[in-house]
N, C-alpha and C positions, 0 to 999 in steps of 0.2 A: 506826804509821797502817799498819797491815794491813788489807786488805779479809776477815779474817773472823776469828775469836777462838780464836787460837792461842798459845800460849808463843811469847815472843822464839826460841828453838832446836830451829822447825820448820823450821828454811835450815842446820839445823848439821850436820854430819855424824860420826858415832863417830869419836873420836880414840881413844888407848892409847902408853901407856910404858911400857920395863921398869922393874922396880925391884925391886933386892937386898930379900932377907925371907925369914928363917928360914934362911941360908945358900944360900938358892936367885934364880934371879933370876922374878922373878914379873910380873904385866902388871894394872898398874894401867887402868882404861876410863870411858870418858866417851860416854855415849849415852844421849839424847833428856829433857837437864838431869838427869839421874843420874850419879852415880860407883858402879861396881862392883870386884869384886874375884872373875874367875871363876877365880882358881889357891883360892879357898877355898869349902868347902863350902857351910859356915854365915858368910856374914862379918858378917850382920848379927847374931849373935850373939857372936860377934866382936867387934864393937865394941859392943857393950853390955858386955861383961866390960875389954874398955880402961877404958870410959869411968870405971867401978868401978873404976881401978885394978889391971888384972888384967897379966898378959904385954902386954908391949910388944913389937907385932909390926910391920913395916916397912910395908909397905904399908895398913897397918890405922889406923896414926898416923896414916899421909897423908891418909886418908880423912877419919879426924878430923877433924887440919888443914881439908880442904877444909872439911868443914861450918862450921868456926868461923868464916871467911873469904868464907864465900861471901856477906858484906853488904858488908864490911870498905870502907870507902869510899879506903882508901889504895890497894891495890892496884890501882884506878883511874893513881893517879899513880906509884907502883913500877914498873908493869910495863908492858911496849915498848910503843911506841906505832902497831910495823910491823919488817916482817920484816930491815928494816935497821940495826935497834937492835941492839947486840951489849951484852947482860949474862950477863955467868959470872955463874951460881949453880950448889948444889951440892947433891945430898941432905941431906946432912948439916948443912946453914943457912949454906955460905958463902961466900963470893963476892960478885959488889959484882950491886942491887936495882935501881941509881937509871937510869934510861932519860933516858943525853942532853939536856944543855938544860934540865934543870927542876930544877932544885937548888934554886936561890935562889926557885920559889915552895913547895917544900915543908915552912917548916917547921913550918906546923902537921901532917902527917903520920910523925913523924918513932916512931919504934919501941920500944919494951923490949925487952932484948936475947931473951929465948927467942922473944918475939912476934914479930922481926924474922926471929929463924934459923926460924919453921912458913912465913914469908914464904917466905925464899928458898929452905926444900926445895919448897912447891909452883911455885915460877921453876924449879927443876931440871927437871922434868916436861917442855918444854918448852915453845915457843911456839903451839902449839897448843892445853897446856888454860889456858895464861895468859890469851887470849885468849877463852875459854869461861867461866873467870872474871870475867875483866872483864864479860860478857856475864850473868853473873849477878848482877855486887853494881848495872847500871847497872840493871836490872830492878827489882830490893829497893828503890831510891831515884828509877828514872823516876817512880812511879806519883805521890810527892810530895813535891816539890824541897823542902825547907826552908832558914831564910838560913843555919845551918850548911852545911849539904850542896852549894848553889849554887855557891860558893866552886873547891870541888874537882872537881862536876861539869862546872866550865866549862871548865877545866882539861885536863881528862878531853877532854872531846871536840875541845878548843882541837886541840890535842897532837896528836892523830892524823885528825883533817880538816887537820892544817898537812902531818903527814907524806905524804897521800894527794895532796894538793894538788899538791907536789911535782911528782907521776910526769901527773899530769891534767895540770896546764896547764903545766909552771915555775916555780911559782908561790917567792917566797921566803919559807922556811918562817916566819923570824922578820917578817911581812909580811902573817900570817894570825890575824885576830880575829877571836872565838867569844862568841859569848853564846847564853846556852839560850830555845831557840821552847819556851813557855806557851799552853795551848789549842787548836787544830782545825787540820788541816790542816801543811804538814811543815818551812816556815819558808821562809828565802830562804839564796843562794848570790850574791854579787856585789861588783864590782870598782866600789870607791870610785877615783874622778878620771875621766873623760870624758876618752880622747881620750893616756890615759898610763900609764904602770905608778904602777899603787896598792897598797894595801891589799886582799886578798880579807875581804871581812867576811862572815860567816855566821850564821845563826840556826839552830839544828836542835835539835830535844827530845833528851831524854836515851834517849829508846828510839833513835837513831840507832848509840848505844852496840853496845846489844845488838840490836836486829834485821836490823843491818846492815854495822855495822864489826864486831863478835864473830862472825859470818857469814862471811866473808868476801867478804860485797855490796859494799865500799867503792867501788873501781869497777873495771868490768866495759870491758871493750876501752878506749879511750877516754869515757868517760862516768863521772861521776861518781852514783853511786846516792845518795835521801838521804829516799827511803821504801820500804819493805815490802809490797807491793797484796794480791799471795796467797803468801803464807808456802811453803816446800816444801823438801826435799829430795829427789831431785835438782830439781826444773822449782818455779822462783818467778816470780812476777811484780814487774816494779821500777818505780819513777819514778825519770827517771835526766836529768842536767846533757846537753848538748853540751859547752856554757861558760857561766860564769859570768854571770848575770842572762836567761838562754835558759829556755825554756817547758818544764820537764822534757816530758818524754815517756814512755809505758808500757813497755816494754823483758819481754819473753820469755826468761827465762835457763836456761838447763842447766848443773848442777852435776858435776864429778868431783873424786875426793879422791885423794892420792898418800898411799903407806902409814902415815903417820902420823898422817894426816885431815887435806891442808892442803888447803881446795876451793879447785877454778879454775871458775871460770864464767866462760859466753860467751854471746852470742845467738846 
């Protein structure tokens, strides 16, 4: 629900990670929706050669894996829901990818060994790469939600909203219920049951995952951001809720980023 025809990643700062490659520490960089390899003079040619069965080079292979999984729905439910999720992963494909609490709901996202190794390698790049990959996948599927994709997209929205709602209003994450909002507008977020603690129920579009959550905008101060009206980095305008059931207000927000690309937004 942005006010301009901008890509979902317009509000996401660049991020980078060191990776071992050809016996050295090279840099893998994400910026403006693309993976770049600043340590390689002709990265496009190396990507082509690798795809044709040429020499396997560390960061080139990671870039190819990124391309293969940029629309992979399983990334939405295997990756972290927020900074408190401790997911251990290594660049050689080892570790534990499953975010806590999602196991019973992910039977349809089990991976083949080779595919799981690639996914683990991508998760090992760190949470900022994971967030941006989530954004790519959500954007790829948000324009056309199918009967097959809807359950996984719903789980992905609900899980990330629950992690944010704990910090927003102290919600019990097990009592957060989300569904996908289709059509115009941003949806709704409200408490079920008047005068007593109840479920936090939300209807949010898939684009919330990309334009808001993946750009680090989900919680600004004590307000839940539900949509971006004017995207951009480091300045944007958003719609935000002070409390469940409240009318959204438009806020001007300013961003700064840490060395690894973690965005921090303030009003």
